[in-house]
C-alpha positions in Angstrom: 21.4 29.2 45.9 18.2 26.9 46.3 16.0 25.6 44.0 13.7 28.6 43.8 16.4 30.7 43.5 17.8 29.1 40.5 14.2 29.0 39.4 13.9 32.9 39.4 17.4 33.0 37.7 16.2 31.4 34.6 13.0 33.6 34.8 15.3 36.7 34.4 17.5 34.9 31.9 14.0 34.1 29.7 12.9 37.8 30.1 15.8 39.0 28.3 14.7 36.6 25.2 11.2 37.5 25.6 9.9 34.5 27.2 7.7 34.0 30.4 8.5 31.7 33.3 9.0 28.3 32.1 6.5 25.6 32.8 7.0 23.7 36.2 7.6 19.9 36.1 10.0 18.9 39.1 8.9 17.9 42.2 11.3 19.4 44.2 11.1 22.5 42.7 7.1 22.8 43.2 7.5 21.5 47.2 9.6 24.4 47.7 6.8 26.6 46.2 4.2 25.1 48.2 6.5 25.9 51.4 6.8 29.3 51.0 2.6 29.6 50.6 2.1 27.8 53.7 4.2 30.6 55.3 1.8 33.6 54.6 4.9 36.1 55.7 7.2 34.6 52.7 8.5 37.4 50.2 7.8 34.7 47.2 4.3 33.7 48.5 2.4 35.9 45.8 4.8 34.6 42.7 4.3 31.1 44.5 1.0 30.9 44.2 0.5 31.8 40.4 3.3 29.2 39.7 1.1 26.7 41.4 -1.9 27.4 40.3 -0.7 28.7 36.1 2.5 27.4 36.1 2.7 23.4 36.7 2.3 21.0 34.4 -0.5 18.3 34.7 -0.6 14.7 33.7 2.5 12.6 35.3 5.0 14.8 35.7 6.6 14.7 39.2 5.3 18.1 40.0 1.6 16.8 39.2 1.7 14.5 42.2 3.2 16.9 44.8 0.7 19.2 43.0 -2.9 16.7 43.4 -1.2 15.8 47.1 -1.4 19.1 48.1 -5.0 19.8 46.6 -6.1 17.1 48.5 -4.8 18.3 51.8 -6.5 21.5 51.4 -9.9 19.7 50.3 -9.6 17.5 53.9 -9.0 20.7 55.7 -5.4 19.6 56.2 -3.6 22.6 55.1 -5.4 26.2 54.4 -4.7 28.3 51.7 -7.0 31.3 51.5 -6.4 31.4 47.8 -7.2 28.3 46.9 -10.8 27.3 48.9 -11.5 23.5 48.8 -14.2 24.0 45.7 -11.3 25.6 43.4 -8.7 22.8 44.7 -11.2 20.5 42.8 -11.5 22.9 39.4 -7.4 22.4 39.7 -7.4 18.8 40.1 -10.4 18.2 37.0 -7.8 20.1 34.8 -4.6 18.1 35.8 -5.8 15.4 33.0 -4.8 11.9 35.0 -2.4 10.3 36.8 -1.6 11.3 40.4 -5.3 13.8 40.1 -7.5 10.5 39.6 -5.5 8.8 41.8 -6.2 11.9 44.8 -10.2 11.8 43.0 -10.5 8.5 43.7 -9.1 8.7 47.0 -11.7 11.1 48.0 -14.5 10.1 45.8 -14.1 6.2 47.9 -13.5 7.4 51.2 -15.7 8.6 54.4 -16.9 12.2 53.9 -20.1 11.9 52.2 -19.8 15.8 50.8 -16.6 15.6 49.6 -17.3 11.7 47.9 -20.0 13.8 46.0 -17.8 16.4 44.7 -15.0 14.2 44.2 -17.3 12.3 42.0 -18.2 15.0 40.2 -15.3 15.8 39.0 -14.4 12.4 38.4 -17.5 12.0 36.1 -15.6 14.6 34.1 -12.4 12.8 33.2 -11.0 10.2 30.8 -7.6 9.5 31.1 -8.0 6.5 33.7 -6.0 3.5 33.6 -6.3 -0.3 34.3 -5.5 0.3 38.5 -7.7 3.2 38.4 -10.9 1.7 36.8 -10.1 -1.6 38.9 -10.0 0.6 42.3 -13.5 1.6 40.9 -14.8 -1.5 40.0 -13.7 -3.3 43.2 -15.6 -0.4 45.6 -18.8 -1.1 43.0 -18.9 -4.8 43.9 -18.4 -4.0 47.5 -21.4 -1.6 47.4 -20.3 1.8 47.2 -23.2 4.1 46.3 -20.6 6.5 44.6 -18.8 4.2 42.6 -22.2 2.9 41.0 -22.9 6.5 40.4 -19.7 7.1 38.6 -19.7 4.1 36.4 -23.2 5.1 35.5 -22.4 8.6 34.1 -19.7 6.9 32.4 -21.9 4.4 30.7 -24.3 7.3 29.3 -20.6 9.2 28.6 -21.6 12.2 30.5 -17.8 13.3 30.1 -18.6 14.0 26.5 -22.4 14.6 26.2 -22.2 17.3 28.8 -19.9 19.2 26.5 -21.0 22.2 24.6 -22.0 21.6 21.3 -19.5 22.8 18.1 -20.5 26.1 17.2 -22.6 26.4 14.1 -20.4 29.3 12.8 -16.8 29.7 12.7 -15.5 33.3 11.6 -11.9 32.8 10.0 -9.4 35.2 8.7 -6.5 33.9 6.4 -3.4 34.4 6.1 -1.2 33.1 3.9 1.7 31.2 4.9 3.3 30.2 1.7 3.0 29.4 -1.8 3.0 25.7 -3.2 3.8 23.2 -0.5 4.1 24.2 2.6 6.5 21.7 4.6 6.1 21.7 8.4 10.2 22.7 8.5 8.6 26.1 8.0 6.3 25.8 10.8 9.0 23.9 13.4 12.1 24.3 11.3 14.4 21.2 12.1 17.4 23.6 13.6 15.1 24.4 16.3 14.4 20.4 17.4 16.2 20.8 20.8 13.3 23.7 21.8 10.4 21.7 20.9 9.8 20.3 24.3 10.0 24.0 25.4 6.6 25.1 23.7 6.9 28.9 23.8 10.8 29.2 22.9 9.6 26.9 20.2 6.8 28.7 19.1 9.3 31.6 18.5 10.7 29.7 15.2 7.4 29.8 13.5 7.5 31.3 10.0 9.4 34.4 10.7 9.2 36.8 12.7 7.2 39.1 10.4 4.8 36.5 9.8 4.1 36.1 13.6 3.5 40.3 13.7 1.1 40.1 11.0 -0.7 37.4 12.9 -0.9 39.4 15.9 -2.7 42.0 13.6 -5.2 40.1 12.0 -6.3 38.9 15.0 -6.6 42.3 17.0 -8.5 43.5 13.7 -10.7 40.4 13.4 -11.2 39.7 17.7 -14.0 37.7 16.9 -11.9 35.0 14.1 -9.7 32.8 14.3 -6.9 33.2 11.7 -6.5 30.2 9.0 -2.9 29.5 8.2 -3.4 28.3 4.5 -1.0 27.2 1.9 -1.6 28.7 -1.5 -1.7 26.3 -4.3 -0.2 23.8 -2.7 -0.6 21.1 0.2 -0.4 21.9 3.9 2.1 19.8 6.5 4.1 17.9 3.9 7.4 16.9 5.7 8.2 15.7 9.0 7.6 17.2 12.8 3.8 17.1 12.6 3.2 18.2 16.2 5.6 20.8 16.9 4.2 22.4 13.4 0.5 21.9 14.7 1.7 23.1 18.6 3.2 26.6 16.7 0.3 26.9 14.8 -2.0 26.3 17.8 -0.1 28.2 19.6 -0.2 31.4 17.5 -3.7 31.2 16.0 -5.5 28.6 18.5 -6.8 28.7 21.9 -5.7 28.0 25.3 -6.8 24.3 26.2 -6.8 25.3 30.3 -6.2 28.7 32.2 -4.2 26.4 34.4 -1.7 25.1 31.5 0.4 27.3 29.7 1.1 27.3 26.1 -0.7 24.8 25.2 -3.5 25.5 22.9 -5.9 23.6 20.5 -8.5 24.2 17.6 -6.2 25.4 15.2 -7.8 25.8 11.8 -5.8 25.4 8.5 -6.4 25.3 4.8 -4.6 24.0 1.8 -5.2 24.3 -2.0 -4.8 20.5 -2.4 -5.3 19.9 1.3 -3.6 18.8 4.3 -1.1 16.0 4.3 -2.3 12.9 6.0 -0.3 12.7 8.3 -0.5 17.0 9.3 -4.2 16.6 9.1 -3.9 13.6 11.7 -2.2 15.7 13.7 -4.7 18.8 13.9 -7.7 15.7 15.1 -5.4 15.6 17.8 -5.9 18.9 19.0 -9.6 19.1 18.0 -8.3 21.6 14.9 -10.0 22.1 11.9 -8.2 21.0 8.3 -9.9 22.4 5.1 -9.1 21.5 1.4 -9.6 24.2 -0.4 -9.5 23.5 -4.3 -9.3 27.5 -4.9 -7.0 26.6 -7.6 -8.5 24.6 -10.2 -7.5 23.3 -13.7 -8.0 25.7 -16.6 -9.8 23.4 -20.2 -10.8 24.1 -23.2 -13.7 23.9 -25.0 -13.3 20.3 -25.2 -12.6 19.8 -21.6 -9.1 19.1 -22.2 -6.4 20.7 -19.5 -4.7 24.2 -20.8 -1.0 24.0 -20.7 1.6 26.7 -20.7 4.8 26.9 -23.1 6.3 24.9 -20.5 3.9 22.0 -20.5 3.0 22.5 -17.7 -1.4 22.8 -16.6 -2.4 25.8 -16.1 -4.2 26.7 -12.9 -7.4 29.5 -12.4 -8.3 30.9 -9.5 -11.7 29.5 -8.4 -11.9 31.9 -5.3 -9.5 34.6 -3.5 -8.1 33.5 0.1 -5.9 36.5 0.1 -4.4 37.3 3.4 -7.2 39.3 5.2 -10.1 37.6 3.9 -13.1 36.7 6.0 -14.5 33.7 5.9 -17.5 32.1 7.6 -17.2 28.2 8.4 -20.9 26.5 8.8 -20.1 23.5 10.9 -23.9 22.3 10.5 -24.4 22.9 6.1 -20.6 21.7 6.2 -19.6 24.7 4.0 -17.5 27.7 3.4 -19.0 31.2 2.9 -17.9 34.4 2.1 -20.2 36.2 3.3 -23.6 35.1 1.5 -21.9 33.3 -1.3 -20.8 29.8 -0.8 -17.3 28.7 -1.7 -17.1 25.2 -1.0 -18.8 21.7 0.4 -16.4 20.9 3.3 -18.1 18.0 4.4 -14.6 16.1 4.6 -14.0 18.3 7.0 -16.7 17.6 9.5 -17.3 14.1 9.4 -19.0 12.6 12.1 -15.9 11.5 14.2 -14.3 14.9 13.7 -16.9 16.7 14.9 -16.6 14.6 17.9 -12.9 15.5 17.9 -13.1 19.4 17.8 -15.9 19.4 20.7 -14.0 17.1 22.9 -10.8 19.6 22.0 -9.0 16.7 20.7 -8.7 13.1 19.4 -7.3 11.2 22.6 -10.5 12.6 24.9 -12.5 10.4 22.1 -10.0 7.1 22.0 -9.7 7.2 26.0 -13.9 7.6 26.3 -15.1 5.1 24.5 -12.5 2.7 26.3 -14.3 4.1 29.8 -18.0 3.8 28.6 -16.9 0.2 27.4 -15.9 -0.7 30.5 -18.2 1.2 33.0 -21.1 -0.5 30.7 -19.3 -4.1 30.8 -18.9 -3.8 34.9 -22.6 -2.8 35.2 -23.8 -5.6 33.1 -25.6 -3.1 30.8 -25.7 -2.2 26.8 -23.9 1.2 26.5 -26.5 3.8 25.1 -25.2 4.7 21.2 -23.4 8.0 22.4 -20.5 8.2 19.8 -20.7 8.4 15.9 -20.5 4.3 15.0 -17.5 3.5 13.1 -18.2 3.9 9.5 -18.2 -0.2 8.1 -18.4 0.3 4.7 -18.6 -3.3 3.0 -19.0 -4.1 -1.2 -20.3 -7.3 -1.6 -18.4 -9.7 -4.1 -15.4 -7.2 -3.8 -12.0 -8.3 -3.0 -9.8 -6.7 -0.2 -6.3 -5.3 -1.6 -3.2 -5.6 0.9 -4.0 -2.4 3.6 -7.5 -3.8 3.4 -6.5 -7.4 4.6 -4.0 -5.8 7.2 -6.9 -3.4 9.0 -9.3 -6.3 8.6 -7.5 -8.5 10.7 -6.1 -5.9 13.3 -9.3 -4.1 13.8 -11.2 -4.0 16.9 -14.4 -3.0 17.9 -16.2 -3.7 14.5 -19.1 -5.8 13.6 -17.8 -9.3 13.5 -17.8 -11.6 10.3 -17.8 -8.2 8.3 -15.7 -7.4 5.8 -14.2 -3.8 5.4 -13.0 -1.7 2.6 -11.7 1.4 2.1 -13.4 4.3 3.5 -14.3 2.2 6.9 -13.5 4.2 9.9 -11.8 1.9 12.5 -9.6 1.2 15.7 -6.5 -1.0 15.1 -4.2 -3.2 17.5 -0.6 -1.5 17.0 1.9 -4.5 16.9 5.5 -1.9 16.6 6.1 1.1 17.8 9.0 3.9 16.8 9.7 7.2 18.3 12.8 9.5 17.7 15.2 11.5 19.3 13.9 15.3 18.1 10.0 14.4 18.9 10.8 11.8 21.8 10.5 14.5 24.2 7.1 15.6 22.7 6.3 12.1 22.8 7.3 11.6 26.7 5.3 14.9 27.4 2.0 13.7 25.6 2.5 10.2 27.9 3.0 12.3 30.8 -0.3 14.7 29.7 -2.6 11.4 29.3 -1.1 10.0 32.4 0.6 7.1 31.0 3.4 5.1 33.3 3.9 1.8 31.0 3.6 0.6 27.7 0.6 -1.4 26.3 1.1 -5.1 26.9 -0.7 -5.8 23.7 2.7 -3.8 21.7 4.9 -6.5 20.0 7.9 -3.9 20.3 8.7 -0.3 20.4 12.3 1.7 19.8 13.5 4.8 21.2 16.0 6.4 18.2 18.7 8.2 18.6 19.8 9.1 15.1 18.3 12.6 14.5 20.9 14.3 17.1 23.8 11.4 16.2 25.6 13.5 14.4 26.6 16.1 17.3 26.8 15.4 20.8 26.7 18.8 21.6 25.4 20.3 24.9 21.5 20.4 23.7 21.8 16.6 23.2 23.6 16.0 26.3 20.7 17.9 27.9 17.8 16.6 25.9 18.6 12.8 25.1 19.5 10.9 28.5 16.0 12.8 29.8 14.5 11.0 27.1 16.3 7.7 26.9 15.6 7.1 31.0 11.9 7.8 30.4 11.5 5.6 27.3 13.9 2.7 29.0 11.7 3.0 32.3 8.4 3.3 30.1 9.6 -0.2 28.6 10.8 0.7 25.3 13.9 -0.6 23.8 16.3 2.2 23.6 19.1 3.7 21.4 21.2 4.3 24.6 21.3 2.7 28.0 20.5 5.0 30.6 22.8 3.3 32.9 25.5 3.0 30.1 25.9 -0.5 30.1 25.6 -0.6 26.1 27.6 1.0 23.1 25.1 3.6 22.3 22.8 3.0 18.9 22.6 5.8 16.6 21.2 3.6 13.9 18.5 5.3 11.6 14.8 4.7 13.2 13.1 3.5 10.3 15.6 0.8 9.2 15.6 -0.6 12.9 11.4 -0.4 12.5 12.4 -2.1 9.2 14.4 -4.9 11.0 12.0 -5.6 14.0 8.6 -5.8 12.0 8.6 -9.5 12.0 5.3 -10.2 10.3 3.8 -8.4 6.8 0.6 -8.4 8.5 1.7 -5.6 11.1 0.9 -2.2 11.6 3.3 0.0 12.6 3.2 3.7 13.9 6.7 5.5 13.8 7.4 9.4 14.8 8.7 10.3 11.6 7.2 10.7 8.2 9.6 8.0 6.4 8.3 5.2 9.0 7.6 3.2 5.5 8.0 -0.5 6.5 9.1 -2.9 3.5 7.1 -5.4 5.7 3.6 -4.5 6.7 1.8 -1.0 6.8 3.4 1.6 8.8 1.8 5.0 9.5 4.7 8.2 10.1 2.6 9.8 12.9 2.4 13.2 15.1 4.0 12.9 18.7 1.0 12.2 19.9 -0.6 9.3 17.8 2.7 7.7 19.2 2.1 8.2 22.6 -1.3 7.0 22.5 -0.1 3.8 20.5 2.6 3.5 23.3 -0.2 3.7 25.9 -3.1 2.0 24.5 -1.9 -0.7 22.1 -4.5 1.1 19.2 -4.5 3.9 16.7 -7.6 5.0 15.1 -8.0 5.8 11.0 -10.0 5.5 8.1 -8.8 2.4 5.5 -7.3 4.7 2.8 -7.8 3.6 -0.9 -4.4 1.8 -2.8 -3.2 2.5 -5.8 -1.3 -0.3 -6.9 2.2 -0.6 -8.9 3.3 -3.3 -10.9 6.2 -3.1 -13.5 7.0 -4.8 -16.7 10.2 -4.5 -19.0 14.0 -4.8 -18.1 16.1 -2.5 -15.8 19.3 -1.4 -17.5 22.5 -2.3 -16.3 23.9 1.0 -15.8 20.9 1.8 -13.9 20.6 1.8 -10.2 17.0 0.8 -8.8 16.6 4.5 -6.9 16.4 5.1 -10.7 13.0 3.1 -10.6 12.2 5.2 -7.6 12.1 8.4 -9.5 11.1 7.1 -13.0 7.8 5.7 -10.9 6.8 8.9 -9.8 7.6 10.7 -13.7 5.6 7.8 -14.8 2.8 8.1 -12.6 2.0 11.7 -13.1 2.5 11.6 -17.0 -0.2 9.0 -16.9 -2.6 10.6 -14.9 -2.4 14.2 -16.5 -0.4 15.5 -13.9 -2.8 14.2 -10.7 -0.5 12.5 -8.1 -2.7 10.0 -7.8 -0.3 8.5 -4.4 -1.6 11.5 -2.5 -3.4 10.4 0.7 -3.2 6.9 -0.5 -1.4 3.6 0.1 0.8 2.7 -2.9 0.9 -1.2 -3.1 3.9 -1.9 -5.0 4.4 -5.2 -6.1 8.1 -5.4 -6.0 8.1 -9.8 -5.6 11.9 -10.3 -5.6 13.5 -7.7 -3.7 14.6 -8.6 -0.2 13.3 -5.8 2.6 16.5 -3.5 2.7 16.6 -2.5 -1.2 12.5 -2.7 -0.9 12.5 -0.1 1.3 14.2 2.4 -0.8 10.8 2.5 -2.8 9.0 2.5 0.4 10.9 5.4 2.2 10.4 7.5 -1.0 6.5 7.4 -0.8 6.1 9.9 1.9 7.8 12.6 -0.4 5.4 11.5 -2.8 2.4 12.4 0.2 1.5 9.0 0.2 -0.1 7.8 3.3 1.9 4.7 3.2 3.3 1.5 1.3 3.3 -1.9 1.5 5.3 -4.3 -0.8 3.7 -7.3 -1.8 7.0 -10.0 -2.0 7.2 -13.8 -3.0 7.0 -16.3 -0.3 11.5 -17.0 -1.1 12.1 -13.0 -0.8 10.0 -12.5 2.2 12.0 -15.7 3.8 15.1 -13.8 3.5 14.0 -10.5 4.8 12.8 -12.2 7.8 15.9 -14.3 8.2 17.9 -11.3 7.9 15.5 -9.1 10.6 16.1 -11.9 13.0 20.0 -11.5 12.7 19.8 -7.7 13.0 17.7 -8.0 16.3 20.1 -10.7 17.6 22.9 -8.2 17.6 20.8 -6.1 19.4 20.1 -8.5 22.0 23.9 -9.3 22.2 24.7 -5.9 23.0 22.4 -5.5 25.8 19.6 -4.3 24.5 17.1 -6.5 25.8 14.5 -5.5 28.6 13.2 -7.4 31.4 10.0 -8.4 29.5 12.2 -10.0 26.6 10.9 -8.0 24.0 13.7 -8.7 21.3 13.5 -12.2 22.3 9.8 -12.6 21.8 10.0 -10.7 18.1 12.7 -13.5 17.0 10.0 -16.3 18.7 7.4 -14.5 16.6 9.7 -14.3 12.9 10.4 -18.3 13.7 6.7 -19.0 13.9 6.1 -16.3 10.4 9.1 -18.5 8.4 7.4 -22.0 9.1 4.0 -20.8 8.3 5.2 -19.5 4.6 7.5 -22.8 4.5 4.6 -25.0 5.3 2.0 -23.2 3.2 0.0 -22.6 6.2 -0.1 -19.0 5.7 1.6 -17.4 2.5 3.4 -13.9 2.3 0.5 -11.2 1.6 -1.2 -10.6 -1.3 -4.2 -8.6 -2.4 -7.3 -10.6 -3.8 -7.3 -11.2 -7.8 -10.5 -9.0 -7.9 -9.6 -6.1 -5.2 -10.6 -2.8 -6.4 -8.0 0.1 -6.6 -8.3 3.9 -6.7 -5.8 4.0 -9.8 -2.9 1.2 -11.1 0.2 2.5 -12.4 2.6 -0.1 -15.0 6.0 1.4 -14.5 7.7 0.2 -17.9 12.0 -0.5 -16.9 12.3 -0.3 -20.5 11.4 3.6 -21.0 14.4 4.2 -17.9 17.4 4.9 -20.3 19.1 7.3 -18.0 19.9 7.9 -14.0 17.0 10.5 -12.7 17.0 13.3 -10.7 14.8 15.2 -8.4 15.2 18.4 -8.5 13.7 21.2 -6.4 13.8 23.8 -9.8 14.3 26.5 -7.4 13.9 29.3 -9.9 11.1 28.0 -11.4 8.8 31.2 -12.2 5.9 29.0 -10.6 6.6 29.3 -6.8 4.4 26.8 -6.4 6.4 24.2 -8.7 9.4 25.1 -6.5 10.7 22.2 -4.0 8.3 19.3 -4.7 9.0 16.0 -5.6 7.5 16.3 -8.7 10.1 18.1 -11.2 12.2 14.6 -12.4 15.1 15.2 -14.9 17.6 12.9 -16.7 21.2 13.2 -16.8 21.2 14.7 -20.3 19.1 17.7 -19.0 21.7 18.8 -17.1 24.3 18.8 -20.1 27.2 17.8 -17.8 27.8 21.2 -16.7 26.0 21.8 -13.2 28.1 22.7 -10.8 27.9 20.7 -7.2 29.1 22.0 -4.0 28.5 18.7 -2.1 27.4 15.4 -2.0 25.9 13.4 0.8 25.1 9.1 0.5 23.6 8.4 3.8 20.3 8.7 5.7 17.4 6.0 5.5 17.4 6.0 1.8 20.8 3.6 1.5 21.3 0.1 2.5 24.5 -1.4 2.4 24.5 -2.2 -1.4 25.3 1.5 -1.5 28.2 1.8 0.5 29.7 -1.1 -1.4 28.7 1.0 -4.7 30.6 3.8 -3.2 33.6 1.8 -2.5 33.1 0.2 -6.0 33.3 3.5 -7.8 36.3 4.7 -5.8 38.1 1.7 -7.0 36.6 1.9 -10.6 37.9 5.7 -10.7 41.7 4.5 -9.4 41.9 2.0 -11.7 40.9 4.1 -14.2 42.8 7.5 -13.7 45.4 6.3 -11.4 44.2 7.9 -8.2 40.8 9.7 -6.6 40.5 13.4 -6.5 37.3 15.0 -5.1 36.4 18.3 -6.5 33.5 18.9 -4.0 33.3 17.1 -0.3 31.7 14.1 -0.3 29.8 13.5 3.0 29.1 9.1 3.8 27.0 8.4 6.7 26.2 4.8 7.0 22.3 4.0 8.4 23.4 1.6 10.9 26.5 -0.2 12.5 25.8 -3.5 11.5 26.3 -2.0 8.0 29.7 -0.8 9.0 30.6 -4.5 10.8 29.6 -6.1 7.3 31.7 -3.8 5.2 34.6 -4.2 7.8 34.0 -8.1 7.5 34.1 -7.6 3.5 37.1 -5.4 3.3 35.2 -2.6 1.6 35.4 -0.2 4.8 39.2 -0.3 4.7 38.9 1.3 1.2 36.6 3.9 2.0 38.6 4.5 4.8 42.1 5.2 2.3 40.1 7.7 0.7 38.6 9.7 3.7 39.9 12.6 5.4 37.4 12.2 8.5 36.3 9.1 10.4 33.9 9.6 13.2 34.7 8.3 16.7 32.2 7.3 18.6 34.8 7.6 21.7 35.2 11.3 21.1 32.0 12.3 19.2 31.4 15.7 17.5 30.7 18.5 19.8 29.9 21.1 17.1 28.0 20.9 13.9 30.4 20.9 11.0 29.7 24.3 9.1 32.5 24.0 6.5 33.8 21.0 3.9 36.6 20.4 2.5 37.1 18.6 -0.8 37.6 14.9 0.6 35.2 12.4 1.4 33.7 11.9 5.3 33.0 8.6 6.6 30.0 10.0 9.4 28.5 8.4 12.3 25.6 6.4 11.5 22.6 8.5 11.6 20.4 11.3 9.9 23.3 13.4 9.2 22.7 16.5 6.4 18.8 15.0 6.1 17.5 16.2 9.2 18.8 19.9 8.9 18.9 19.8 13.1 22.8 19.3 13.2 25.0 19.1 10.3 24.4 21.3 7.4 25.4 22.4 3.7 27.3 25.4 3.3 24.6 28.3 2.5 23.8 28.5 -1.5 25.2 25.0 -2.2 24.4 22.8 -5.1 23.9 19.7 -2.7 23.5 16.0 -4.6 22.3 13.9 -2.3 20.5 10.2 -1.7 18.2 12.4 0.8 14.4 12.3 0.9 14.6 15.9 1.7 14.7 18.9 -1.1 12.4 21.2 1.0 13.5 25.0 1.1 16.1 25.4 4.1 16.4 21.6 5.4 19.9 20.3 4.1 20.8 23.4 2.9 19.9 27.5 3.4 19.6 30.2 0.9 22.5 32.5 0.6 22.6 35.8 -0.5 24.4 34.9 -3.5 22.4 32.0 -4.5 19.6 30.0 -3.2 20.8 26.4 -1.6 19.2 23.4 -3.7 19.0 19.9 -2.7 19.0 17.8 -5.7 18.2 13.8 -5.1 20.0 11.2 -6.9 21.1 7.6 -6.7 24.5 6.7 -4.8 27.0 6.5 -8.4 25.4 9.7 -9.7 26.0 11.6 -6.2 30.1 9.8 -5.8 30.3 10.7 -9.3 29.4 14.2 -9.1 31.5 15.0 -5.8 34.4 13.5 -7.7 33.6 15.6 -10.8 32.3 18.7 -8.8 29.8 18.3 -11.2 26.7 16.2 -12.1 28.6 14.1 -15.3 27.3 13.4 -18.6 25.6 10.3 -19.8 28.5 8.9 -21.0 30.9 9.7 -18.3 28.8 7.9 -15.8 28.1 4.8 -18.3 32.1 4.5 -18.0 32.3 5.4 -13.9 29.7 2.4 -13.2 31.2 -0.2 -15.7 31.1 -3.7 -14.0 30.1 -2.5 -10.3 27.2 -4.4 -9.2 24.2 -1.5 -8.8 21.0 -2.6 -7.2 19.0 -3.7 -9.6 15.7 -5.2 -9.5 13.9 -7.8 -11.6 10.2 -7.9 -11.6 8.3 -10.9 -10.5 7.1 -13.3 -13.5 4.3 -14.2 -11.1 1.5 -12.5 -10.1 1.3 -12.0 -7.0 -2.2 -12.0 -6.0 -4.8 -14.5 -4.3 -7.7 -15.9 -5.9 -10.4 -15.7 -3.6 -10.3 -14.6 0.0 
């Protein structure tokens, strides 16, 4: 059977799943299809034409190279296809978005046939995905006197690729669809357990929300053919959690419009809304696809005659409906007035959805086209020796005289490009910044690879200090899906210039370390900007932003990202930690105390949390920054004392050296370069040449939160509150309860210590608790399973050297074996301890899962519905979040312990403690 027949067989199999043919990215398959097109008597010719025209992926896929070459043959008259005229061939090239198509267009434009050259030039004028090799050809031709090259450059300098696009419609009609009440996790839009299918867009689209919801969306589209369906989070925030790109892709697939008639299942322009707006990372992803995100604010706090919030019997603030967005409501978005209407009634000013920059993204069909367009315009103007006309909205530059800079403002000012020289920028400024570190994770990495192919990128930007492709989200189970997807991903990224967790050649041991932990180690400058394909990309050094797979691709390809400088909230500490408390309790208390201080308003949402951690090294401080994703913060910055930062950098150096010793460095010696940069930074701090980053004393913050450590007297638990009468209050991170609330009675079905929220100290706590309980009772018996997954291999190596791992092995009923990794996900757990492979494990929800309906107590960060545990018919699944000692004791006892039981169990154990800095960590002047 030949490759074409294999494809036909796959098509038949997909028909049974209600799917269309899979888009073609394989050169050999497309070559066979082309040979059948050339053979006019071939029985498969008609289908082959459709596959070639409508079902071949563009960009830098191997198939795109074959397609571009054949179209060139048709244009030059070397091949003749009745159905594909030379002018149609040019149209097809115009939809191929860079890579081989640009090379072909340049060949034709700079060739000897004047008529063909003019046509090729007209197509080139519409293209923006050009790279150094492409622009170098244009520049060289121009300097040699080519009139065609001059004509193209003049068009680029005027940005005609943008100015000739249709304007954004003044009115956009939408019909509403309530996707859910309360915060809508992206897990509803792109479930973690379906992560393996994300690169197959049509197949993955089948998992969005429910089949019933998909039918309802279709019905609304049939009833309102002139309107777009707007997905809404009623009484909540849209798009919290991870997997933003696949979530937005699914929303666009169901409710958006096709980007090109010749590219299947790539849709753009989704419209989403939320009572409390859109999660920051999700909103960035909506921009990537040229969509619209609206902060509806259709439910507001009810106030009494004195203006004070009205509370119910539980003490919760009562909300009242300002206007209805019930499913089926027809609304009008006026993009000129920037207002939302229901008929003639004005509902809301939505100016934030239509900033000048966002309007450009909408007009261009996505933010990539604008980013690349600006670079092309700058290149063309420089080559021609002219000043480019002001076509694009200028960067918003806010500078406030006499006001100092927060830590994030300092970082953005250092890394900004294309801004007014010498001008200090404050929050609200909209800037392009250079990116130092980039991370791609394995369940979104295949989409990142697709995005890189679609924007015709073939090599990592030279200005990126380091980039890493993880294997942690698929670490638990090496099943057929992982075996199919992961090696392909690792080869692509390795060839691209990224340090990869797995070696495509198999020469070094696969590393399944959690991506955020690795990025935390390879960040060797607290002035760095980090972009990572995971919402928990929140380092304890530098400022890190979790991003969609497209923004990660853009950072890898260009070394840049564009975003506003966010406002900051300053977090400081007072008082003293009780010796029986763990630092995780401080993390939860920060959330609870903040909500209390600000009358239920989450001041962290969409902002930077600047935490004055001072004395806590990077591994432990990461516990705080990691958690900030769940409070919907944009990012977090740690302010450290000089000595603490040096200690963190020394640890980072040793971890990077381990990666080098394993053989993970590449031909560019990226890892060694990071060690060299770390040494330079340490020397700068030690000599006082450049102390650790601190904000200015006169910096301005949106809010300041002071955490009172004296008020934290019991372990704190984040509870999903699954049975709350108010649906919008379920599965948020706002319900923080102390141990006593549960009365020592709440049953626990499974405990989980692992994922990115734990460090070496947590694993030592597990070991110490087992020793403690054995000493107190003579033995250790688990009344519920305890799953333990170290975040990194180096932690296990250190625990082995220090004797802790041996004790963990003593009480484990299962220990991972890299030589024989699990081939199937665990569905049942015995009452024992499982020592699982380093990685995300239960937290990811795509492989391992608790039994349906279980009550899970975890150190994880995820309490979203269905993530760690799904509902059963008998009861709702719930994932409560707590510190390591609480989780371990709960698994041993089979229930949440009382405060007295807890204190006895942790007596004499070295918990993760925190003593706030006695120094005021600020800079006087700037």
